[in-house]
MARTIMAR-951080 format. One record per residue (C-alpha): residue in three letters; chain; x, y, z. Coordinates in Angstrom, 1 decimal. Last residue first. Layout:
{rec "ALA","A",{X,Y,Z}}
...
***
This chain:
{rec "UNK","A",{-21.4,1.8,16.0}}
{rec "UNK","A",{-19.8,1.7,19.3}}
{rec "UNK","A",{-16.7,4.1,19.7}}
{rec "UNK","A",{-13.2,2.6,20.0}}
{rec "UNK","A",{-10.0,3.1,22.2}}
{rec "UNK","A",{-11.8,3.4,25.6}}
{rec "UNK","A",{-9.3,1.1,27.1}}
{rec "UNK","A",{-11.9,-1.7,27.0}}
{rec "UNK","A",{-11.6,-1.7,23.3}}
{rec "UNK","A",{-8.2,-3.2,23.6}}
{rec "UNK","A",{-5.9,-2.4,20.8}}
{rec "UNK","A",{-3.5,-5.1,19.5}}
{rec "UNK","A",{-3.5,-3.5,16.1}}
{rec "UNK","A",{-3.6,-6.9,14.5}}
{rec "UNK","A",{-6.7,-7.8,16.6}}
{rec "UNK","A",{-8.4,-4.6,15.5}}
{rec "UNK","A",{-8.2,-5.4,11.9}}
{rec "UNK","A",{-9.0,-2.4,9.9}}
{rec "UNK","A",{-11.8,-1.2,7.6}}
{rec "UNK","A",{-11.5,2.2,6.1}}
{rec "UNK","A",{-14.6,4.1,5.1}}
{rec "UNK","A",{-15.4,7.3,3.2}}
{rec "UNK","A",{-17.8,5.5,1.0}}
{rec "UNK","A",{-16.1,6.5,-2.2}}
{rec "UNK","A",{-12.7,6.0,-0.4}}
{rec "UNK","A",{-13.4,2.3,0.2}}
{rec "UNK","A",{-10.4,0.9,1.7}}
{rec "UNK","A",{-10.3,-2.6,2.9}}
{rec "UNK","A",{-8.8,-5.0,5.5}}
{rec "UNK","A",{-5.9,-2.7,6.6}}
{rec "UNK","A",{-3.7,-3.9,9.5}}
{rec "UNK","A",{-2.2,-7.1,7.9}}
{rec "UNK","A",{-2.0,-5.5,4.5}}
{rec "UNK","A",{0.1,-2.6,5.7}}
{rec "UNK","A",{-0.8,1.1,6.1}}
{rec "UNK","A",{0.1,1.3,9.8}}
{rec "UNK","A",{-2.7,2.6,12.1}}
{rec "UNK","A",{-1.9,5.0,14.6}}
{rec "UNK","A",{-4.5,5.9,17.2}}
{rec "UNK","A",{-4.5,9.3,18.4}}
{rec "UNK","A",{-4.1,10.0,22.1}}
{rec "UNK","A",{-6.9,10.9,24.6}}
{rec "UNK","A",{-9.2,8.1,23.4}}
{rec "UNK","A",{-13.0,8.4,23.7}}
{rec "UNK","A",{-13.7,10.6,20.7}}
{rec "UNK","A",{-10.9,8.7,18.4}}
{rec "UNK","A",{-8.7,10.6,16.2}}
{rec "UNK","A",{-7.0,8.4,13.8}}
{rec "UNK","A",{-3.5,9.1,12.4}}
{rec "UNK","A",{-3.0,6.7,9.4}}
{rec "UNK","A",{0.5,5.6,9.1}}
{rec "UNK","A",{2.9,5.4,6.0}}
{rec "UNK","A",{5.7,2.7,6.2}}
{rec "UNK","A",{9.2,1.8,7.6}}
{rec "UNK","A",{10.7,5.2,8.1}}
{rec "UNK","A",{7.5,6.9,9.1}}
{rec "UNK","A",{5.6,9.1,6.9}}
{rec "UNK","A",{2.4,10.3,8.7}}
{rec "UNK","A",{-1.0,10.6,7.1}}
{rec "UNK","A",{-3.7,12.8,8.5}}
{rec "UNK","A",{-6.9,13.2,10.5}}
{rec "UNK","A",{-8.4,9.7,9.8}}
{rec "UNK","A",{-11.6,9.5,11.8}}
{rec "UNK","A",{-12.5,7.3,14.7}}
{rec "UNK","A",{-12.6,3.6,15.9}}
{rec "UNK","A",{-16.2,2.7,14.8}}
{rec "UNK","A",{-17.2,-0.8,15.6}}
{rec "UNK","A",{-19.5,-2.6,13.2}}
{rec "UNK","A",{-16.6,-4.5,11.7}}
{rec "UNK","A",{-13.5,-2.8,12.7}}
{rec "UNK","A",{-14.0,0.7,11.5}}
{rec "UNK","A",{-12.0,3.9,10.4}}
{rec "UNK","A",{-14.2,6.8,9.2}}
{rec "UNK","A",{-12.6,8.6,6.3}}
{rec "UNK","A",{-11.7,12.2,6.8}}
{rec "UNK","A",{-8.2,12.0,5.4}}
{rec "UNK","A",{-8.0,8.9,3.1}}
{rec "UNK","A",{-8.6,10.6,-0.4}}
{rec "UNK","A",{-6.6,13.7,0.7}}
{rec "UNK","A",{-3.5,11.4,1.1}}
{rec "UNK","A",{-3.5,10.2,-2.5}}
{rec "UNK","A",{-4.3,6.5,-2.7}}
{rec "UNK","A",{-2.5,3.3,-3.9}}
{rec "UNK","A",{-3.9,-0.3,-3.7}}
{rec "UNK","A",{-4.5,-0.4,-7.4}}
{rec "UNK","A",{-2.0,1.9,-9.2}}
{rec "UNK","A",{-2.1,5.6,-9.1}}
{rec "UNK","A",{-2.9,7.7,-12.2}}
{rec "UNK","A",{-0.3,10.4,-12.8}}
{rec "UNK","A",{-1.2,13.9,-11.8}}
{rec "UNK","A",{-2.9,16.1,-14.5}}
{rec "UNK","A",{-6.3,16.4,-12.8}}
{rec "UNK","A",{-4.6,16.7,-9.3}}
{rec "UNK","A",{-3.0,20.1,-10.3}}
{rec "UNK","A",{0.7,20.0,-9.3}}
{rec "UNK","A",{2.1,21.9,-6.4}}
{rec "UNK","A",{5.6,23.3,-5.5}}
{rec "UNK","A",{5.6,25.0,-2.2}}
{rec "UNK","A",{8.2,28.0,-1.8}}
{rec "UNK","A",{11.1,27.5,0.4}}
{rec "UNK","A",{13.6,29.2,-2.0}}
{rec "UNK","A",{11.6,31.0,-4.8}}
{rec "UNK","A",{14.0,34.0,-4.7}}
{rec "UNK","A",{17.0,31.6,-5.0}}
{rec "UNK","A",{15.7,30.2,-8.4}}
{rec "UNK","A",{15.4,33.8,-9.8}}
{rec "UNK","A",{19.0,34.6,-8.4}}
{rec "UNK","A",{20.4,31.5,-10.1}}
{rec "UNK","A",{19.1,32.3,-13.5}}
{rec "UNK","A",{16.4,31.4,-16.0}}
{rec "UNK","A",{13.1,30.7,-14.1}}
{rec "UNK","A",{10.9,31.2,-17.1}}
{rec "UNK","A",{10.3,27.6,-17.8}}
{rec "UNK","A",{11.1,25.7,-14.6}}
{rec "UNK","A",{14.2,23.9,-13.7}}
{rec "UNK","A",{14.4,20.7,-11.7}}
{rec "UNK","A",{17.1,18.9,-9.5}}
{rec "UNK","A",{15.9,15.9,-7.6}}
{rec "UNK","A",{17.2,14.6,-4.3}}
{rec "UNK","A",{15.4,11.4,-3.3}}
{rec "UNK","A",{14.2,10.7,-6.9}}
{rec "UNK","A",{17.7,11.4,-8.1}}
{rec "UNK","A",{19.4,14.3,-9.6}}
{rec "UNK","A",{18.1,15.8,-13.2}}
{rec "UNK","A",{14.9,17.1,-14.6}}
{rec "UNK","A",{14.9,20.2,-16.9}}
{rec "UNK","A",{12.1,21.9,-18.6}}
{rec "UNK","A",{9.4,21.5,-15.8}}
{rec "UNK","A",{6.4,23.4,-17.1}}
{rec "UNK","A",{5.2,26.6,-15.5}}
{rec "UNK","A",{2.5,27.8,-13.3}}
{rec "UNK","A",{2.8,31.0,-11.2}}
{rec "UNK","A",{1.3,31.7,-7.7}}
{rec "UNK","A",{4.4,31.2,-5.9}}
{rec "UNK","A",{5.1,27.8,-7.5}}
{rec "UNK","A",{2.8,25.9,-9.7}}
{rec "UNK","A",{4.1,23.0,-11.7}}
{rec "UNK","A",{3.1,21.9,-15.2}}
{rec "UNK","A",{4.7,18.5,-15.9}}
{rec "UNK","A",{7.0,18.5,-19.1}}
{rec "UNK","A",{9.8,16.5,-17.4}}
{rec "UNK","A",{8.5,14.7,-14.5}}
{rec "UNK","A",{8.3,15.9,-10.9}}
{rec "UNK","A",{4.8,14.6,-9.9}}
{rec "UNK","A",{6.0,10.9,-9.6}}
{rec "UNK","A",{9.1,12.2,-7.6}}
{rec "UNK","A",{7.2,13.6,-4.6}}
{rec "UNK","A",{10.1,15.6,-3.0}}
{rec "UNK","A",{10.6,16.8,0.4}}
{rec "UNK","A",{13.1,19.3,-0.9}}
{rec "UNK","A",{13.7,19.9,-4.5}}
{rec "UNK","A",{17.0,21.2,-5.7}}
{rec "UNK","A",{17.2,24.2,-8.0}}
{rec "UNK","A",{17.8,25.0,-11.6}}
{rec "UNK","A",{17.7,28.6,-12.6}}
{rec "UNK","A",{20.7,28.4,-15.2}}
{rec "UNK","A",{23.5,29.3,-12.8}}
{rec "UNK","A",{24.2,25.9,-11.0}}
{rec "UNK","A",{21.9,24.3,-8.4}}
{rec "UNK","A",{19.8,26.7,-6.4}}
{rec "UNK","A",{18.8,25.8,-2.8}}
{rec "UNK","A",{15.4,24.2,-2.2}}
{rec "UNK","A",{12.0,24.9,-3.7}}
{rec "UNK","A",{9.5,22.6,-1.9}}
{rec "UNK","A",{7.9,19.5,-2.8}}
{rec "UNK","A",{5.3,18.0,-5.2}}
{rec "UNK","A",{2.1,18.8,-3.1}}
{rec "UNK","A",{-1.0,17.9,-4.9}}
{rec "UNK","A",{-3.4,20.7,-5.8}}
{rec "UNK","A",{-7.1,20.2,-5.6}}
{rec "UNK","A",{-7.4,18.4,-2.2}}
{rec "UNK","A",{-3.9,18.8,-0.9}}
{rec "UNK","A",{-1.2,16.0,-1.1}}
{rec "UNK","A",{0.6,13.1,0.7}}
{rec "UNK","A",{0.9,10.0,-1.4}}
{rec "UNK","A",{-0.1,6.7,0.1}}
{rec "UNK","A",{1.3,3.4,-0.9}}
{rec "UNK","A",{0.0,-0.1,-0.1}}
***
């Protein structure tokens, strides 16, 4: 299972990092490589332009946008968010979701409601759903792995999990009755 962090209409592709060279190229921090392909229209600081150069690696990409032609122009954008319209984003494979598709979904185990997904966290080993439960002081963290997630139905806004795998006692006040 793969989750890609994003916003509702515009998907976060990363942030402008330090300039690279003299031609307006720059490193991208917190990159989403699938969204940073040559020719993709990217919005930064209220302006949309296609990527005209793509170098580096997926973990440390270097890009240049049309109209950003020197080091000073790239440096002026440093720290700005890079976004891509969700309509032009690549189609995800089965078992993959954009983060906004999961946020706000009810999390259940059978008929028991555990809470609502508030956000996705990227941990070193996997992505994790942060679930807010009304009767639980701390959020519940649900790993996005097949053993924990039984079914995701984004159209019904529902995620079914395996409470036994999560080793969460309902007596601890961790789940709401349906």
